[in-house]
N, C-alpha and C positions, 0 to 999 in steps of 0.2 A: 292327930299328930301329923298325918300325911299332908293335909291341906296347908298347915303352917309351913311344913318343909317345902312344899311346892312354891309357896309364896316367897320364901327366902331365896330359893333358886332363881325365881323370876326376877326378884329385886337385884340379886347379884349379877344376873345376866344384863339387866337394865344398866347397872353401874358400869359393867364391862363395855357395853355398847356406847355409853356416854363417854367413857375414857377413850375409846377408839375414835369416836366422832371428833373429840377435842384434839387427839393426836393428828388425825387427818387434816383438820383445820389448821393446826399449828404448822404442819408440814407445808401446806399450801401457802400460808403466809410467808414462811421462810423462803420458799421458791420464788414468790412474787418479789420479795425484797432483794433476793439474790439477783433476779433478772433486772430489776430497776438499777441496782448497783452496777451491774455489767453494762447496762445501757448508758449510764452516766459516764462510766469509764471509757466507753467507746466514743461518746460525744467529745470527751476531753481529748482523746487520742486523735480524732478527726480534726478538731480545732488546731491542735499542735501540728498535725500533718500539713494543714493548709498554710499555717504560719511559716513552716519550714520551706514549703513549696514557694511561697512568696519571696522568702530570703534568697532561695536558689535563683529565682527569676531575676531578682535585683542584681545578684552577683553576675549572672550571665550578661545582663545589660551593661554592667561595668566592664566586664571582660571584652564585650564587643567594642565599647568605646576605646579601651586600651589598644586593641588590635587595630582599629581604624586610625588612631593617633600614630601608632608605630608605622603603619603602612604609609601614611601621609609624610611622615618624617623621612622614611626611606626613599620615597619618590622625590622629595625635595633634594636629598643628598645626591641621588642619581642625576637629577636635572642640573644641579650645580657642577658636578664633575663633568657632565657632557658639555656644558657651556664653556668650562675651562679648556677642555680638549678642543672644542670647535674654534676657540679663539687662537688656535695655533700653538706655536712653541711657548711653553710656560716657563717662566724664570723660577728659580728657587724661591724667590720672594713671593711670587704669586701662588706657588704651590703651598708655601707656608701659610699665606693668608687664607687659602682655601681650607687648610687643616684647622686653622683657628675658627673659621666660620662653622665647619662641621662639628668641631668640639663644642662650641657654644650652643649650636642647634641641638646637639645630643643632650647637653645639660638642661636646656629648656624642655626637651622631650621628657626627661626624667622628672622634672618639676611638675609637668602636666600630668604625668602618670601618677605621681604621688597624690596630686589633688583629686584624682579619680578614686583613689582607694577609699573603701567605706570606713 
């Protein structure tokens, strides 16, 4: 009777060992798939980050164009006013003509800026 009892204990130990081995294997597989999912998520995140970075760079380039355009406009306006002053006494008509020029230059500036907007 004892031998048979010993055999049963051994086979149940084997079954237990096998169960444990399968559990460990399953756990490893789960970890591997979790890691690969994390890796994929990270890659997606990095790609999105690069895309956003490029968008920011593009917007920065547009902003630089806008600033340059405005600076050029201001310089032109200053030059025009200086020219009017240099030319001596300005009549009301000349002053009005200058304002009209400034006005249309500013309108053109706004159109230029709108065309730069993404």
